[in-house]
Wavefront OBJ file of the C-alpha trace (Angstrom):
o trace
v 55.113 -24.928 36.288
v 52.480 -22.502 37.216
v 50.128 -20.686 34.553
v 51.260 -18.509 31.968
v 48.810 -15.797 30.805
v 45.189 -16.306 30.400
v 45.142 -18.933 28.376
v 47.276 -22.067 28.865
v 49.473 -23.084 31.913
v 52.558 -23.479 29.785
v 53.140 -22.901 26.095
v 56.398 -24.635 24.769
v 57.555 -22.936 21.678
v 61.330 -21.648 20.610
v 62.110 -20.622 24.611
v 62.067 -24.391 25.943
v 61.936 -27.133 23.142
v 62.461 -29.819 25.910
v 60.768 -30.451 29.122
v 62.327 -33.380 31.303
v 61.222 -35.274 34.066
v 58.558 -32.085 34.850
v 55.109 -32.137 36.580
v 52.089 -29.788 35.333
v 49.713 -30.547 38.539
v 46.995 -27.800 38.283
v 45.107 -29.219 41.608
v 42.037 -30.954 41.349
v 39.128 -29.004 41.176
v 40.613 -25.958 39.214
v 39.730 -24.478 36.106
v 42.739 -24.264 33.957
v 43.601 -24.278 30.310
v 45.913 -26.604 28.939
v 49.619 -27.297 28.164
v 50.063 -26.634 24.636
v 53.187 -27.424 21.674
v 52.623 -25.444 18.540
v 54.860 -25.135 15.492
v 58.131 -23.085 16.659
v 60.611 -22.020 13.862
v 62.187 -25.347 13.074
v 62.620 -26.426 17.001
v 61.967 -30.455 17.752
v 60.087 -30.529 21.029
v 60.860 -33.603 23.250
v 58.631 -34.222 26.185
v 59.975 -36.815 28.367
v 58.924 -38.247 31.722
v 56.476 -35.284 31.930
v 53.454 -35.665 34.651
v 50.177 -33.901 32.965
v 47.232 -34.010 35.673
v 43.872 -31.750 36.018
v 44.860 -29.170 33.386
v 41.886 -28.260 30.736
v 39.063 -26.259 31.829
v 36.145 -28.898 32.069
v 34.307 -27.827 29.393
v 34.041 -30.523 26.712
v 34.025 -28.862 23.650
v 36.597 -25.692 24.654
v 40.129 -26.059 25.875
v 39.645 -29.095 27.269
v 42.500 -30.898 26.590
v 45.444 -31.943 29.088
v 48.123 -31.730 25.967
v 47.273 -29.763 23.141
v 49.681 -30.886 20.019
v 49.651 -28.469 17.109
v 53.463 -29.418 15.651
v 54.766 -32.556 14.065
v 58.391 -31.974 15.460
v 57.086 -33.336 18.673
v 57.684 -36.456 20.729
v 56.087 -37.061 23.911
v 57.790 -40.224 25.775
v 57.621 -41.793 29.048
v 55.096 -39.364 30.246
v 51.610 -39.490 32.075
v 48.236 -37.821 31.124
v 45.494 -37.998 33.406
v 42.738 -36.470 35.175
v 41.595 -34.172 32.507
v 38.450 -34.289 29.928
v 40.492 -35.057 26.609
v 44.129 -36.614 27.361
v 45.684 -35.562 24.198
v 44.489 -33.857 21.343
v 46.716 -33.638 18.091
v 45.196 -30.987 15.819
v 46.698 -31.213 12.257
v 49.794 -32.520 13.104
v 51.800 -35.681 13.233
v 54.224 -35.796 16.361
v 55.537 -39.214 18.111
v 53.785 -40.846 21.343
v 55.573 -43.636 22.717
v 55.355 -45.348 26.209
v 52.993 -42.922 27.776
v 49.992 -43.691 29.918
v 47.099 -42.108 29.320
v 44.377 -42.585 31.803
v 41.463 -41.346 33.681
v 40.430 -38.565 31.346
v 36.798 -38.060 31.246
v 36.470 -37.590 27.809
v 38.741 -38.939 24.726
v 42.255 -40.580 26.145
v 43.922 -39.185 22.725
v 41.754 -37.422 20.131
v 43.490 -37.273 16.404
v 41.715 -34.670 14.209
v 43.341 -33.999 10.646
v 41.788 -32.561 7.799
v 42.493 -29.040 6.417
v 43.920 -28.956 3.092
v 48.150 -29.444 3.251
v 47.372 -29.963 7.243
v 47.458 -33.866 7.379
v 47.332 -35.721 10.224
v 49.624 -38.553 10.733
v 51.162 -39.419 13.891
v 52.580 -42.553 15.457
v 51.769 -43.912 18.467
v 53.676 -46.683 19.987
v 54.144 -48.827 23.096
v 51.190 -46.734 25.089
v 48.712 -47.293 27.825
v 45.667 -45.824 26.762
v 43.124 -46.863 29.942
v 40.021 -45.670 32.197
v 38.744 -43.148 29.764
v 35.179 -42.573 28.271
v 36.626 -43.539 24.429
v 40.166 -44.646 24.286
v 41.312 -43.160 20.357
v 39.056 -40.852 18.622
v 40.244 -40.265 15.029
v 38.631 -37.898 12.969
v 39.580 -37.513 9.362
v 43.368 -38.204 10.175
v 46.032 -41.524 9.499
v 47.710 -42.237 12.653
v 50.109 -45.411 12.366
v 49.217 -47.497 16.216
v 51.692 -49.947 16.930
v 51.658 -52.049 20.073
v 49.450 -49.872 22.274
v 47.412 -51.378 25.087
v 43.831 -49.659 25.166
v 41.777 -50.924 27.544
v 38.911 -50.600 30.472
v 37.321 -47.849 28.653
v 34.025 -47.387 29.420
v 32.261 -46.503 25.737
v 34.896 -47.409 23.347
v 38.794 -48.790 22.635
v 38.782 -47.007 19.336
v 36.548 -44.587 17.407
v 36.977 -43.964 13.727
v 35.230 -41.456 11.888
v 35.275 -39.441 9.130
v 37.772 -39.384 5.962
v 39.884 -41.480 8.242
v 42.644 -44.409 7.290
v 44.323 -45.655 10.296
v 47.021 -47.961 10.473
v 46.893 -50.955 13.194
v 49.446 -53.175 14.433
v 50.118 -55.252 17.180
v 47.833 -53.524 19.273
v 45.624 -55.123 22.158
v 41.796 -53.804 22.816
v 40.555 -55.612 25.908
v 37.298 -54.774 28.296
v 36.235 -51.450 26.447
v 32.498 -50.605 27.240
v 29.865 -52.133 24.749
v 31.976 -50.806 21.757
v 35.418 -52.372 21.415
v 36.101 -50.620 17.760
v 33.572 -48.204 16.599
v 33.901 -46.872 12.513
v 31.803 -44.578 10.928
v 34.325 -43.766 8.537
v 34.155 -42.876 4.730
v 32.445 -45.303 2.495
v 36.430 -44.904 0.356
v 38.018 -45.150 3.672
v 40.227 -48.359 4.781
v 40.875 -49.455 8.225
v 44.280 -51.520 7.829
v 44.690 -53.821 10.405
l 1 2 3 4 5 6 7 8 9 10 11 12 13 14 15 16 17 18 19 20 21 22 23 24 25 26 27 28 29 30 31 32 33 34 35 36 37 38 39 40 41 42 43 44 45 46 47 48 49 50 51 52 53 54 55 56 57 58 59 60 61 62 63 64 65 66 67 68 69 70 71 72 73 74 75 76 77 78 79 80 81 82 83 84 85 86 87 88 89 90 91 92 93 94 95 96 97 98 99 100 101 102 103 104 105 106 107 108 109 110 111 112 113 114 115 116 117 118 119 120 121 122 123 124 125 126 127 128 129 130 131 132 133 134 135 136 137 138 139 140 141 142 143 144 145 146 147 148 149 150 151 152 153 154 155 156 157 158 159 160 161 162 163 164 165 166 167 168 169 170 171 172 173 174 175 176 177 178 179 180 181 182 183 184 185 186 187 188 189 190 191 192 193 194
């Protein structure tokens, strides 16, 4: 799949609600932006057996995710996201991520951002392997459910939770994650549900 326009290699909307068995490989060392899935009029998106590599423009604070999710009507499953700055960025959305491998990203494996009024982020991450990133999972002002994930060999930490977050964790494995396995900087009234 090649570039589409000057912003995103592929933007999934009404015309392409599903991607199955696709490779989005933008070539190591090339400056591209990201695969972006945004809210489409009632469509439910399915990304199944998709590989995204070398996406993002290399700017830590810019378009740096391999996959940016801005819709709650998405299921990502059996896919691999690797070799980007941030593997997956979930922005104010509640998708389902099941049985994926998110690895070798120089920033966050999965970044979950919530907060705007009326736009909660409550994604469900189930059975994923999140490894060899700088930080495995970063949660800021969101309330995801993390179940049965393996978060390992991330250089700085396996899980960072900040802001007004209330994640629910169940049956996850955190192993060999730098000097900080789980880091919390949550609001005083927030609760980490394990």
